[in-house]
Every structure is written in C-alpha cells, then in structure tokens.
C-alpha positions as CSV (number, residue, x, y, z in Angstrom):
1,L,-4.0,7.1,2.2
2,V,-6.1,8.6,5.0
3,D,-6.0,8.2,8.7
4,G,-2.4,7.0,8.9
5,A,-0.1,8.0,11.6
6,A,0.8,11.7,11.3
7,N,4.2,12.7,9.9
8,S,5.4,9.1,9.5
9,L,7.3,7.1,6.9
10,S,5.1,4.8,4.8
11,L,5.9,2.2,2.3
12,F,3.6,2.0,-0.8
13,L,3.5,-1.4,-2.5
14,A,1.9,-2.4,-5.7
15,S,1.8,-5.8,-7.3
16,L,0.3,-7.7,-10.3
17,A,-0.3,-10.7,-8.0
18,S,-1.6,-11.2,-4.5
19,T,-0.4,-13.8,-2.1
20,P,-1.7,-12.5,1.3
21,T,1.2,-12.7,3.8
22,L,1.2,-12.1,7.5
23,F,3.1,-8.9,8.3
24,K,3.2,-6.9,11.6
25,G,0.0,-8.4,12.8
26,G,-2.0,-7.9,9.6
27,L,-2.2,-9.2,6.0
28,L,0.0,-7.7,3.3
29,Y,-1.8,-8.4,0.0
30,P,0.6,-7.1,-2.8
31,V,3.1,-9.9,-2.4
32,P,5.4,-10.3,-4.3
33,W,5.5,-6.5,-5.0
34,D,6.5,-5.1,-8.3
35,V,6.6,-1.4,-7.2
36,E,7.7,0.1,-3.9
37,A,8.0,3.7,-2.8
38,I,8.9,5.2,0.5
39,L,6.7,8.2,1.2
40,S,5.8,10.3,4.2
41,T,2.4,11.0,5.6
42,D,1.4,14.6,6.3
43,A,0.3,16.2,9.6
44,G,-3.2,14.7,9.0
45,G,-1.9,11.2,8.3
46,M,-2.5,11.4,4.6
47,V,-0.5,10.5,1.5
48,N,-1.8,11.8,-1.8
49,L,-0.4,9.7,-4.7
50,L,-1.2,10.6,-8.2
51,T,-0.2,8.4,-11.1
52,A,-1.3,7.3,-14.5
53,W,-2.6,3.8,-15.0
54,P,0.1,1.8,-16.9
55,T,-0.6,1.0,-20.5
56,G,-0.3,-2.4,-22.0
57,L,-1.9,-4.4,-19.3
58,P,-4.2,-7.2,-20.6
59,P,-7.9,-7.0,-20.0
60,G,-8.8,-8.4,-16.6
61,Q,-5.3,-7.9,-15.1
62,Q,-5.6,-7.3,-11.4
63,T,-3.3,-4.9,-9.6
64,W,-3.0,-4.7,-5.8
65,F,-2.0,-1.6,-3.8
66,Q,-1.3,-1.2,0.0
67,F,0.6,1.0,2.4
68,A,2.6,0.0,5.5
69,I,2.9,3.0,7.9
70,A,5.5,3.4,10.7
71,D,3.3,3.7,13.8
72,G,4.9,4.0,17.3
73,A,1.4,3.7,18.8
74,N,1.0,0.1,17.5
75,P,2.9,-2.6,19.5
76,T,4.2,-4.0,16.2
77,G,5.7,-0.6,15.2
78,A,3.6,-0.5,12.0
79,T,0.1,-0.3,10.7
80,L,-1.2,-1.6,7.4
81,S,-3.8,0.2,5.3
82,N,-6.7,-1.6,3.6
83,A,-5.6,-3.3,0.4
84,V,-7.1,-2.0,-2.9
85,R,-7.5,-4.0,-6.0
86,G,-7.8,-2.5,-9.5
87,T,-8.8,-4.4,-12.6
88,Q,-7.9,-3.5,-16.1
89,P,-11.0,-3.1,-18.2
C-alpha cells in the first residue's frame, strides 16, 4: 500500500471471489473476504506486506486484494485503496 494516511490502522482483505459492495463512499471488491489482517501504515502511509502465493489453487483462480485505511481527513472516516486482482497461472 502506498499513499495511505500516515500512521493509521488499515484492514487488509483478500478473497477468492469479488462481489463489489459499497463501503465508506467507495467500492470494496474482495467480498466476501477469506483473509483479513489489521495492519498499521508507516509515517509515509505505506504498508509493506510480503507473503507467498498459496499452493493448490486451480489454474485461472482469481484472488482479490484491497486495503481499507482509517482516515480522519475523509468525511466517511476511511479511505479504500485500489483493488488488485491476481490470477493463478
């Protein structure tokens, strides 16, 4: 994650499905989520998340990732990152 609110809590979500859902004035794509993690942005608004791609996913399986960041500057109290889609080769 880059350009998030500095030193803020963020919620990382990942899902094997995508049902775009309105959330805090934006669209949350990884719904329903299969993985969630509460993380914190650094002083530059970044989260560096390193992980290994899971084994056993069938070819063509899509996985969706997105962050929701606590953001007091936004009237809704949160900002959503762009969603990212990965596809199993």
